[in-house]
NUKOL-757702 format. One record per residue (C-alpha): residue number from 0; y, z, x. Coordinates in nm, 3 decimals. Example, Ala and Ser with C-alpha at 12.3 -4.5 7.8 and 13.67 -1.06 7.14 Angstrom:
! residues 2
+-----+---------+---------+---------+
|  nr |      yy |      zz |      xx |
+-----+---------+---------+---------+
|   0 |  -0.450 |   0.780 |   1.230 |
|   1 |  -0.106 |   0.714 |   1.367 |
+-----+---------+---------+---------+
This chain:
! residues 472
+-----+---------+---------+---------+
|  nr |      yy |      zz |      xx |
+-----+---------+---------+---------+
|   0 |  20.987 | -18.418 | -19.806 |
|   1 |  20.824 | -18.456 | -19.460 |
|   2 |  21.000 | -18.787 | -19.387 |
|   3 |  21.338 | -18.639 | -19.480 |
|   4 |  21.274 | -18.342 | -19.244 |
|   5 |  21.180 | -18.581 | -18.961 |
|   6 |  21.497 | -18.787 | -19.008 |
|   7 |  21.704 | -18.469 | -19.017 |
|   8 |  21.545 | -18.340 | -18.691 |
|   9 |  21.598 | -18.676 | -18.518 |
|  10 |  21.969 | -18.687 | -18.611 |
|  11 |  22.011 | -18.327 | -18.494 |
|  12 |  21.849 | -18.414 | -18.155 |
|  13 |  22.076 | -18.713 | -18.109 |
|  14 |  22.382 | -18.502 | -18.190 |
|  15 |  22.277 | -18.236 | -17.940 |
|  16 |  22.220 | -18.493 | -17.661 |
|  17 |  22.563 | -18.651 | -17.730 |
|  18 |  22.737 | -18.312 | -17.708 |
|  19 |  22.556 | -18.229 | -17.379 |
|  20 |  22.658 | -18.563 | -17.228 |
|  21 |  23.025 | -18.497 | -17.318 |
|  22 |  23.002 | -18.144 | -17.168 |
|  23 |  22.851 | -18.274 | -16.838 |
|  24 |  23.119 | -18.545 | -16.812 |
|  25 |  23.396 | -18.289 | -16.867 |
|  26 |  23.245 | -18.057 | -16.603 |
|  27 |  23.230 | -18.339 | -16.343 |
|  28 |  23.594 | -18.433 | -16.421 |
|  29 |  23.722 | -18.076 | -16.383 |
|  30 |  23.494 | -17.967 | -16.086 |
|  31 |  23.402 | -18.277 | -15.880 |
|  32 |  23.304 | -18.085 | -15.563 |
|  33 |  23.075 | -17.846 | -15.748 |
|  34 |  22.912 | -18.140 | -15.924 |
|  35 |  22.851 | -18.317 | -15.590 |
|  36 |  22.695 | -18.004 | -15.440 |
|  37 |  22.466 | -17.971 | -15.743 |
|  38 |  22.353 | -18.333 | -15.709 |
|  39 |  22.272 | -18.290 | -15.336 |
|  40 |  22.077 | -17.973 | -15.410 |
|  41 |  21.879 | -18.156 | -15.676 |
|  42 |  21.794 | -18.442 | -15.435 |
|  43 |  21.672 | -18.190 | -15.174 |
|  44 |  21.460 | -18.013 | -15.431 |
|  45 |  21.298 | -18.341 | -15.534 |
|  46 |  21.227 | -18.431 | -15.170 |
|  47 |  21.068 | -18.090 | -15.106 |
|  48 |  20.854 | -18.126 | -15.416 |
|  49 |  20.743 | -18.473 | -15.301 |
|  50 |  20.637 | -18.340 | -14.960 |
|  51 |  20.458 | -18.049 | -15.118 |
|  52 |  20.272 | -18.278 | -15.353 |
|  53 |  20.175 | -18.506 | -15.063 |
|  54 |  20.040 | -18.211 | -14.865 |
|  55 |  19.859 | -18.084 | -15.170 |
|  56 |  19.702 | -18.425 | -15.223 |
|  57 |  19.547 | -18.400 | -14.878 |
|  58 |  19.424 | -18.045 | -14.934 |
|  59 |  19.119 | -18.137 | -15.140 |
|  60 |  18.923 | -17.859 | -15.302 |
|  61 |  18.572 | -17.842 | -15.449 |
|  62 |  18.521 | -17.660 | -15.778 |
|  63 |  18.206 | -17.587 | -15.975 |
|  64 |  18.125 | -17.788 | -16.285 |
|  65 |  18.006 | -17.662 | -16.621 |
|  66 |  17.638 | -17.723 | -16.541 |
|  67 |  17.602 | -17.651 | -16.171 |
|  68 |  17.771 | -17.967 | -16.048 |
|  69 |  18.057 | -17.994 | -15.800 |
|  70 |  18.395 | -18.168 | -15.842 |
|  71 |  18.667 | -18.256 | -15.592 |
|  72 |  19.021 | -18.176 | -15.705 |
|  73 |  19.361 | -18.198 | -15.542 |
|  74 |  19.282 | -18.502 | -15.327 |
|  75 |  19.033 | -18.772 | -15.231 |
|  76 |  18.669 | -18.715 | -15.149 |
|  77 |  18.605 | -18.721 | -14.774 |
|  78 |  18.302 | -18.748 | -14.547 |
|  79 |  18.345 | -18.386 | -14.437 |
|  80 |  18.338 | -18.267 | -14.797 |
|  81 |  18.028 | -18.472 | -14.874 |
|  82 |  17.839 | -18.350 | -14.568 |
|  83 |  17.939 | -17.990 | -14.638 |
|  84 |  17.888 | -17.982 | -15.013 |
|  85 |  17.651 | -18.260 | -15.110 |
|  86 |  17.463 | -18.370 | -14.797 |
|  87 |  17.373 | -18.691 | -14.976 |
|  88 |  17.526 | -18.920 | -14.715 |
|  89 |  17.239 | -18.824 | -14.485 |
|  90 |  16.998 | -18.989 | -14.727 |
|  91 |  17.086 | -19.303 | -14.538 |
|  92 |  16.814 | -19.186 | -14.298 |
|  93 |  16.551 | -19.254 | -14.562 |
|  94 |  16.664 | -19.614 | -14.596 |
|  95 |  16.699 | -19.679 | -14.224 |
|  96 |  16.394 | -19.483 | -14.109 |
|  97 |  16.181 | -19.795 | -14.159 |
|  98 |  16.402 | -19.977 | -13.905 |
|  99 |  16.334 | -19.732 | -13.623 |
| 100 |  16.065 | -19.892 | -13.403 |
| 101 |  15.842 | -19.998 | -13.696 |
| 102 |  15.572 | -20.163 | -13.479 |
| 103 |  15.483 | -19.827 | -13.324 |
| 104 |  15.391 | -19.672 | -13.660 |
| 105 |  15.238 | -19.948 | -13.879 |
| 106 |  15.050 | -19.722 | -14.122 |
| 107 |  15.358 | -19.516 | -14.201 |
| 108 |  15.569 | -19.834 | -14.215 |
| 109 |  15.345 | -20.026 | -14.456 |
| 110 |  15.282 | -19.728 | -14.683 |
| 111 |  15.651 | -19.637 | -14.688 |
| 112 |  15.767 | -19.989 | -14.777 |
| 113 |  15.489 | -20.029 | -15.034 |
| 114 |  15.657 | -19.748 | -15.227 |
| 115 |  15.561 | -19.383 | -15.227 |
| 116 |  15.457 | -19.210 | -15.546 |
| 117 |  15.599 | -18.869 | -15.623 |
| 118 |  15.340 | -18.593 | -15.612 |
| 119 |  15.409 | -18.290 | -15.827 |
| 120 |  15.190 | -18.076 | -15.603 |
| 121 |  15.096 | -18.045 | -15.239 |
| 122 |  14.739 | -18.125 | -15.345 |
| 123 |  14.695 | -18.487 | -15.455 |
| 124 |  14.409 | -18.597 | -15.679 |
| 125 |  14.359 | -18.970 | -15.700 |
| 126 |  14.094 | -19.204 | -15.837 |
| 127 |  13.929 | -19.514 | -15.697 |
| 128 |  13.691 | -19.767 | -15.850 |
| 129 |  13.449 | -19.986 | -15.661 |
| 130 |  13.230 | -20.276 | -15.776 |
| 131 |  12.884 | -20.259 | -15.926 |
| 132 |  12.615 | -20.353 | -15.669 |
| 133 |  12.491 | -20.708 | -15.691 |
| 134 |  12.213 | -20.721 | -15.429 |
| 135 |  11.887 | -20.528 | -15.404 |
| 136 |  11.530 | -20.581 | -15.282 |
| 137 |  11.186 | -20.626 | -15.434 |
| 138 |  10.969 | -20.320 | -15.361 |
| 139 |  10.634 | -20.467 | -15.469 |
| 140 |  10.496 | -20.814 | -15.399 |
| 141 |  10.430 | -21.046 | -15.695 |
| 142 |  10.124 | -21.269 | -15.673 |
| 143 |  10.110 | -21.625 | -15.802 |
| 144 |   9.908 | -21.557 | -16.117 |
| 145 |  10.012 | -21.860 | -16.322 |
| 146 |  10.228 | -21.652 | -16.558 |
| 147 |  10.588 | -21.709 | -16.664 |
| 148 |  10.654 | -21.337 | -16.735 |
| 149 |  10.595 | -21.053 | -16.486 |
| 150 |  10.708 | -20.697 | -16.419 |
| 151 |  10.926 | -20.686 | -16.110 |
| 152 |  10.959 | -20.364 | -15.912 |
| 153 |  11.300 | -20.343 | -15.747 |
| 154 |  11.484 | -20.087 | -15.537 |
| 155 |  11.776 | -20.040 | -15.779 |
| 156 |  11.662 | -20.135 | -16.131 |
| 157 |  11.969 | -19.959 | -16.279 |
| 158 |  12.201 | -20.238 | -16.167 |
| 159 |  12.031 | -20.486 | -16.403 |
| 160 |  12.062 | -20.522 | -16.779 |
| 161 |  11.876 | -20.730 | -17.037 |
| 162 |  12.003 | -21.091 | -17.034 |
| 163 |  12.102 | -21.081 | -16.664 |
| 164 |  12.003 | -21.374 | -16.448 |
| 165 |  11.867 | -21.315 | -16.098 |
| 166 |  11.859 | -21.531 | -15.787 |
| 167 |  11.562 | -21.470 | -15.555 |
| 168 |  11.675 | -21.552 | -15.202 |
| 169 |  11.421 | -21.737 | -14.987 |
| 170 |  11.182 | -21.816 | -15.271 |
| 171 |  11.185 | -22.182 | -15.382 |
| 172 |  11.253 | -22.281 | -15.737 |
| 173 |  11.132 | -22.602 | -15.891 |
| 174 |  11.265 | -22.913 | -16.055 |
| 175 |  11.210 | -22.981 | -16.423 |
| 176 |  10.869 | -23.138 | -16.344 |
| 177 |  10.750 | -22.806 | -16.208 |
| 178 |  10.618 | -22.967 | -15.892 |
| 179 |  10.916 | -23.062 | -15.676 |
| 180 |  11.089 | -22.768 | -15.510 |
| 181 |  11.461 | -22.743 | -15.574 |
| 182 |  11.694 | -22.459 | -15.473 |
| 183 |  11.611 | -22.090 | -15.503 |
| 184 |  11.412 | -21.929 | -15.781 |
| 185 |  11.613 | -21.802 | -16.079 |
| 186 |  11.480 | -21.532 | -16.314 |
| 187 |  11.590 | -21.401 | -16.653 |
| 188 |  11.566 | -21.031 | -16.747 |
| 189 |  11.424 | -20.988 | -17.099 |
| 190 |  11.321 | -20.623 | -17.079 |
| 191 |  11.414 | -20.319 | -16.874 |
| 192 |  11.244 | -19.986 | -16.804 |
| 193 |  11.309 | -19.686 | -16.581 |
| 194 |  11.080 | -19.819 | -16.309 |
| 195 |  11.156 | -20.187 | -16.308 |
| 196 |  11.244 | -20.498 | -16.503 |
| 197 |  11.047 | -20.768 | -16.680 |
| 198 |  11.154 | -21.121 | -16.603 |
| 199 |  11.092 | -21.480 | -16.704 |
| 200 |  11.115 | -21.776 | -16.468 |
| 201 |  11.404 | -22.013 | -16.536 |
| 202 |  11.307 | -22.281 | -16.283 |
| 203 |  10.945 | -22.184 | -16.216 |
| 204 |  10.647 | -22.397 | -16.113 |
| 205 |  10.384 | -22.573 | -16.326 |
| 206 |  10.049 | -22.397 | -16.324 |
| 207 |   9.774 | -22.570 | -16.523 |
| 208 |   9.901 | -22.622 | -16.873 |
| 209 |  10.177 | -22.361 | -16.838 |
| 210 |  10.528 | -22.456 | -16.744 |
| 211 |  10.785 | -22.249 | -16.557 |
| 212 |  10.545 | -21.998 | -16.405 |
| 213 |  10.663 | -21.745 | -16.150 |
| 214 |  10.556 | -21.824 | -15.792 |
| 215 |  10.462 | -21.561 | -15.537 |
| 216 |  10.748 | -21.327 | -15.444 |
| 217 |  10.702 | -21.127 | -15.122 |
| 218 |  10.786 | -20.760 | -15.088 |
| 219 |  11.131 | -20.707 | -14.942 |
| 220 |  11.274 | -21.029 | -15.084 |
| 221 |  11.644 | -20.997 | -15.163 |
| 222 |  11.749 | -21.060 | -15.521 |
| 223 |  12.105 | -21.116 | -15.640 |
| 224 |  12.240 | -21.021 | -15.980 |
| 225 |  12.421 | -21.311 | -16.141 |
| 226 |  12.580 | -21.365 | -16.483 |
| 227 |  12.434 | -21.291 | -16.826 |
| 228 |  12.280 | -21.550 | -17.054 |
| 229 |  12.297 | -21.496 | -17.431 |
| 230 |  12.131 | -21.674 | -17.723 |
| 231 |  12.317 | -21.852 | -17.999 |
| 232 |  12.277 | -21.565 | -18.245 |
| 233 |  12.370 | -21.289 | -17.998 |
| 234 |  12.680 | -21.097 | -18.101 |
| 235 |  12.646 | -20.801 | -17.869 |
| 236 |  12.563 | -20.756 | -17.502 |
| 237 |  12.455 | -20.456 | -17.295 |
| 238 |  12.756 | -20.235 | -17.226 |
| 239 |  12.940 | -20.231 | -16.898 |
| 240 |  13.121 | -19.913 | -16.799 |
| 241 |  13.297 | -19.825 | -16.477 |
| 242 |  13.394 | -19.466 | -16.403 |
| 243 |  13.658 | -19.395 | -16.137 |
| 244 |  13.564 | -19.158 | -15.858 |
| 245 |  13.795 | -18.863 | -15.802 |
| 246 |  13.914 | -18.791 | -15.449 |
| 247 |  14.160 | -18.544 | -15.308 |
| 248 |  14.402 | -18.516 | -15.019 |
| 249 |  14.657 | -18.261 | -14.904 |
| 250 |  15.023 | -18.331 | -14.838 |
| 251 |  15.123 | -18.207 | -14.495 |
| 252 |  15.472 | -18.070 | -14.434 |
| 253 |  15.619 | -18.258 | -14.138 |
| 254 |  15.932 | -18.110 | -13.979 |
| 255 |  16.161 | -18.187 | -13.687 |
| 256 |  16.472 | -17.991 | -13.584 |
| 257 |  16.768 | -18.131 | -13.390 |
| 258 |  17.030 | -17.911 | -13.228 |
| 259 |  17.343 | -17.972 | -13.025 |
| 260 |  17.566 | -17.701 | -12.886 |
| 261 |  17.934 | -17.708 | -12.971 |
| 262 |  18.035 | -17.725 | -12.605 |
| 263 |  17.797 | -18.015 | -12.540 |
| 264 |  17.940 | -18.199 | -12.838 |
| 265 |  18.301 | -18.172 | -12.720 |
| 266 |  18.231 | -18.233 | -12.350 |
| 267 |  18.321 | -18.562 | -12.185 |
| 268 |  18.016 | -18.779 | -12.121 |
| 269 |  17.941 | -19.075 | -11.898 |
| 270 |  17.711 | -19.220 | -12.164 |
| 271 |  17.792 | -19.243 | -12.534 |
| 272 |  17.503 | -19.023 | -12.644 |
| 273 |  17.578 | -18.829 | -12.958 |
| 274 |  17.410 | -18.643 | -13.236 |
| 275 |  17.311 | -18.961 | -13.421 |
| 276 |  17.126 | -19.084 | -13.110 |
| 277 |  16.933 | -18.759 | -13.094 |
| 278 |  16.860 | -18.795 | -13.463 |
| 279 |  16.711 | -19.143 | -13.414 |
| 280 |  16.495 | -19.028 | -13.123 |
| 281 |  16.372 | -18.732 | -13.329 |
| 282 |  16.282 | -18.957 | -13.623 |
| 283 |  16.081 | -19.183 | -13.392 |
| 284 |  15.893 | -18.888 | -13.241 |
| 285 |  15.834 | -18.744 | -13.587 |
| 286 |  15.695 | -19.076 | -13.715 |
| 287 |  15.459 | -19.104 | -13.418 |
| 288 |  15.315 | -18.764 | -13.499 |
| 289 |  15.285 | -18.849 | -13.868 |
| 290 |  15.111 | -19.177 | -13.783 |
| 291 |  14.838 | -18.989 | -13.595 |
| 292 |  14.785 | -18.753 | -13.887 |
| 293 |  14.780 | -19.041 | -14.136 |
| 294 |  14.512 | -19.210 | -13.924 |
| 295 |  14.292 | -18.934 | -13.784 |
| 296 |  14.401 | -18.612 | -13.956 |
| 297 |  14.143 | -18.366 | -14.092 |
| 298 |  14.190 | -18.250 | -14.453 |
| 299 |  14.184 | -17.874 | -14.426 |
| 300 |  14.359 | -17.555 | -14.538 |
| 301 |  14.384 | -17.269 | -14.288 |
| 302 |  14.569 | -16.937 | -14.271 |
| 303 |  14.834 | -16.891 | -14.003 |
| 304 |  14.763 | -16.539 | -13.871 |
| 305 |  15.124 | -16.478 | -13.766 |
| 306 |  15.304 | -16.619 | -14.069 |
| 307 |  15.038 | -16.498 | -14.316 |
| 308 |  15.066 | -16.828 | -14.503 |
| 309 |  14.833 | -17.118 | -14.573 |
| 310 |  14.890 | -17.441 | -14.380 |
| 311 |  14.777 | -17.769 | -14.538 |
| 312 |  14.662 | -18.058 | -14.320 |
| 313 |  14.636 | -18.412 | -14.451 |
| 314 |  14.322 | -18.621 | -14.419 |
| 315 |  14.346 | -18.951 | -14.228 |
| 316 |  14.259 | -19.291 | -14.366 |
| 317 |  14.014 | -19.350 | -14.078 |
| 318 |  13.769 | -19.126 | -14.259 |
| 319 |  13.854 | -19.270 | -14.602 |
| 320 |  13.758 | -19.631 | -14.516 |
| 321 |  13.443 | -19.730 | -14.705 |
| 322 |  13.300 | -19.980 | -14.454 |
| 323 |  13.232 | -19.981 | -14.082 |
| 324 |  13.170 | -20.253 | -13.825 |
| 325 |  13.033 | -20.169 | -13.480 |
| 326 |  13.009 | -20.384 | -13.169 |
| 327 |  12.872 | -20.328 | -12.819 |
| 328 |  13.135 | -20.279 | -12.550 |
| 329 |  12.917 | -20.446 | -12.287 |
| 330 |  12.874 | -20.760 | -12.496 |
| 331 |  13.238 | -20.772 | -12.599 |
| 332 |  13.351 | -20.994 | -12.884 |
| 333 |  13.263 | -21.357 | -12.924 |
| 334 |  13.377 | -21.607 | -13.180 |
| 335 |  13.052 | -21.552 | -13.369 |
| 336 |  13.092 | -21.173 | -13.372 |
| 337 |  13.456 | -21.199 | -13.482 |
| 338 |  13.357 | -21.425 | -13.771 |
| 339 |  13.085 | -21.175 | -13.859 |
| 340 |  13.347 | -20.897 | -13.849 |
| 341 |  13.572 | -21.093 | -14.084 |
| 342 |  13.277 | -21.163 | -14.312 |
| 343 |  13.211 | -20.791 | -14.337 |
| 344 |  13.579 | -20.713 | -14.398 |
| 345 |  13.640 | -20.972 | -14.668 |
| 346 |  13.312 | -20.981 | -14.863 |
| 347 |  13.152 | -20.742 | -15.106 |
| 348 |  13.470 | -20.557 | -15.203 |
| 349 |  13.679 | -20.794 | -15.421 |
| 350 |  13.977 | -20.719 | -15.198 |
| 351 |  14.258 | -20.946 | -15.089 |
| 352 |  14.214 | -21.234 | -14.847 |
| 353 |  14.496 | -21.107 | -14.625 |
| 354 |  14.432 | -20.781 | -14.443 |
| 355 |  14.589 | -20.592 | -14.154 |
| 356 |  14.388 | -20.519 | -13.839 |
| 357 |  14.536 | -20.242 | -13.625 |
| 358 |  14.355 | -20.171 | -13.300 |
| 359 |  14.366 | -20.023 | -12.954 |
| 360 |  14.441 | -20.215 | -12.635 |
| 361 |  14.077 | -20.295 | -12.547 |
| 362 |  14.003 | -20.433 | -12.893 |
| 363 |  14.322 | -20.642 | -12.894 |
| 364 |  14.234 | -20.770 | -12.545 |
| 365 |  13.888 | -20.882 | -12.661 |
| 366 |  14.038 | -21.054 | -12.965 |
| 367 |  14.297 | -21.229 | -12.748 |
| 368 |  14.028 | -21.368 | -12.515 |
| 369 |  13.835 | -21.542 | -12.792 |
| 370 |  13.886 | -21.917 | -12.790 |
| 371 |  13.998 | -22.063 | -13.120 |
| 372 |  13.837 | -22.359 | -13.293 |
| 373 |  13.869 | -22.538 | -13.623 |
| 374 |  13.654 | -22.266 | -13.779 |
| 375 |  13.851 | -21.980 | -13.627 |
| 376 |  14.218 | -22.032 | -13.554 |
| 377 |  14.514 | -21.827 | -13.437 |
| 378 |  14.829 | -21.894 | -13.631 |
| 379 |  15.191 | -21.824 | -13.554 |
| 380 |  15.342 | -21.478 | -13.561 |
| 381 |  15.399 | -21.338 | -13.909 |
| 382 |  15.674 | -21.086 | -13.985 |
| 383 |  15.588 | -20.858 | -14.278 |
| 384 |  15.709 | -20.505 | -14.360 |
| 385 |  15.943 | -20.537 | -14.062 |
| 386 |  15.646 | -20.575 | -13.823 |
| 387 |  15.565 | -20.877 | -13.605 |
| 388 |  15.193 | -20.957 | -13.650 |
| 389 |  14.969 | -21.217 | -13.490 |
| 390 |  14.761 | -21.408 | -13.743 |
| 391 |  14.389 | -21.491 | -13.712 |
| 392 |  14.246 | -21.723 | -13.976 |
| 393 |  13.888 | -21.794 | -14.080 |
| 394 |  13.711 | -21.927 | -14.387 |
| 395 |  13.673 | -21.569 | -14.510 |
| 396 |  14.039 | -21.469 | -14.492 |
| 397 |  14.330 | -21.382 | -14.263 |
| 398 |  14.381 | -21.091 | -14.027 |
| 399 |  14.733 | -20.974 | -13.943 |
| 400 |  14.668 | -20.824 | -13.599 |
| 401 |  14.877 | -20.556 | -13.427 |
| 402 |  14.833 | -20.338 | -13.120 |
| 403 |  14.862 | -19.964 | -13.183 |
| 404 |  14.881 | -19.746 | -12.873 |
| 405 |  14.795 | -19.449 | -13.091 |
| 406 |  14.430 | -19.556 | -13.068 |
| 407 |  14.461 | -19.545 | -12.688 |
| 408 |  14.627 | -19.202 | -12.696 |
| 409 |  14.347 | -19.070 | -12.916 |
| 410 |  14.076 | -19.201 | -12.680 |
| 411 |  13.978 | -19.498 | -12.899 |
| 412 |  14.112 | -19.808 | -12.717 |
| 413 |  13.817 | -20.021 | -12.831 |
| 414 |  13.843 | -19.920 | -13.196 |
| 415 |  14.055 | -20.036 | -13.487 |
| 416 |  14.092 | -20.029 | -13.861 |
| 417 |  14.121 | -20.307 | -14.117 |
| 418 |  14.332 | -20.209 | -14.417 |
| 419 |  14.408 | -20.392 | -14.737 |
| 420 |  14.782 | -20.335 | -14.787 |
| 421 |  14.745 | -20.373 | -15.164 |
| 422 |  14.525 | -20.064 | -15.180 |
| 423 |  14.706 | -19.817 | -14.956 |
| 424 |  14.913 | -19.554 | -15.133 |
| 425 |  15.153 | -19.293 | -15.003 |
| 426 |  15.225 | -18.974 | -15.198 |
| 427 |  15.537 | -18.767 | -15.129 |
| 428 |  15.576 | -18.415 | -15.259 |
| 429 |  15.903 | -18.384 | -15.065 |
| 430 |  16.060 | -18.722 | -14.977 |
| 431 |  16.205 | -18.769 | -14.631 |
| 432 |  16.533 | -18.577 | -14.618 |
| 433 |  16.759 | -18.359 | -14.409 |
| 434 |  16.903 | -18.011 | -14.423 |
| 435 |  17.195 | -17.875 | -14.220 |
| 436 |  17.147 | -17.526 | -14.075 |
| 437 |  17.455 | -17.310 | -14.036 |
| 438 |  17.338 | -17.121 | -13.728 |
| 439 |  17.695 | -17.032 | -13.624 |
| 440 |  17.779 | -16.836 | -13.938 |
| 441 |  17.436 | -16.676 | -13.928 |
| 442 |  17.512 | -16.545 | -13.579 |
| 443 |  17.209 | -16.711 | -13.421 |
| 444 |  17.339 | -16.990 | -13.197 |
| 445 |  17.662 | -17.181 | -13.147 |
| 446 |  17.502 | -17.516 | -13.231 |
| 447 |  17.502 | -17.792 | -13.487 |
| 448 |  17.149 | -17.805 | -13.632 |
| 449 |  16.972 | -18.049 | -13.859 |
| 450 |  16.613 | -18.029 | -13.992 |
| 451 |  16.419 | -18.339 | -14.096 |
| 452 |  16.145 | -18.273 | -14.353 |
| 453 |  15.881 | -18.470 | -14.541 |
| 454 |  15.569 | -18.351 | -14.724 |
| 455 |  15.337 | -18.644 | -14.775 |
| 456 |  14.991 | -18.798 | -14.739 |
| 457 |  14.838 | -19.147 | -14.735 |
| 458 |  14.531 | -19.247 | -14.937 |
| 459 |  14.308 | -19.553 | -14.970 |
| 460 |  14.267 | -19.626 | -15.340 |
| 461 |  13.980 | -19.872 | -15.293 |
| 462 |  13.771 | -19.752 | -14.994 |
| 463 |  13.540 | -20.054 | -14.973 |
| 464 |  13.841 | -20.282 | -14.917 |
| 465 |  13.907 | -20.109 | -14.581 |
| 466 |  13.690 | -20.102 | -14.271 |
| 467 |  13.662 | -19.907 | -13.947 |
| 468 |  13.589 | -20.098 | -13.627 |
| 469 |  13.401 | -19.890 | -13.369 |
| 470 |  13.264 | -19.964 | -13.021 |
| 471 |  12.947 | -19.820 | -12.871 |
+-----+---------+---------+---------+
């Protein structure tokens, strides 16, 4: 039945169209001038509609979406619409901020390119883990009593466990004959108490009929914890646990506002200096201020008496560094002292063998005056993180050296800091961004205004991998 109805409707439509065509043809034949006028009117109407549609296509509009979004209708999306409605084009600043004079702000540059973690709060809690101590000293002398087992009183007995082996620095060990000295004395821990450890000699001396006896060990002798030695039937070993240490830092809200009056913007100028140039200069000044806070800031919370609000201040990494090296200004730096500095920076922390040394002008001058040898050499310039470093190499590791005038400005031209770039972390509660202020509509000022904002802090996740360099 449905197919028959469809065929019937189709034939009816065709019949109607045929009749209309005959009627139109008859009208044109009888009234040619009226028909021509109607055709011209129709062409004009179509042209007007085309112009109207073209104008409408340029008159873009923004409408609200179903879930708070925004949609452009009636035309293409334009830069003006984006800046007015979305403001996301200005996020380009965040990607190009690292290109604005990066050598002036190395801490901010390295931490920013290393990747900032989002912080859900202005207060950042983070954890760091260091290494278990390996060196301590003997607190009570051991006499040569012809015994292969003695109680050894040490400064930090808690760092040793049963089955540890110990190297006694400066005390001779013996060959298998027990008479010929060979290397340093090695001990084996077979029992532990709260006051000390009981040890056996591994390469001790022969005393009468006893082999491998422990020779005299002076008070103050340094002993080094080495690896563990198990027996064939041992299945278990003393446990090893490492607990991270909790630290805290505050994110500081950094702000910078740029304004340009409407008349200044439209005025003719001898120099092409526009709003974007002011923006770049403001970013540079803002980064310089942030760099000083990231280095030497004091972690505090105070109340602003006028605003009646708390202000958070971030703590600088200068105070977070777990090691310190000091040198005398009068003596300066020699090749030997620089090697000693590098030894201190690269040993005892399990850090990387490539670290960044940022220092003031006096420290960089002293480093530049040191003659290089086969043991200590100055390599070519290295470009990393967009910064041009000078490389210093030794058997301990490599320094990427850079002058920072911030140390000079803060009264520390002879000081510096060694950082391990693998263990520096930036936290951002509010990533670097911009906000346009409509001061005209608010009736405040006839200016274009833009506010740059970032709430962030920098932390050292492994303090012993970083070192302060101070001069006295």
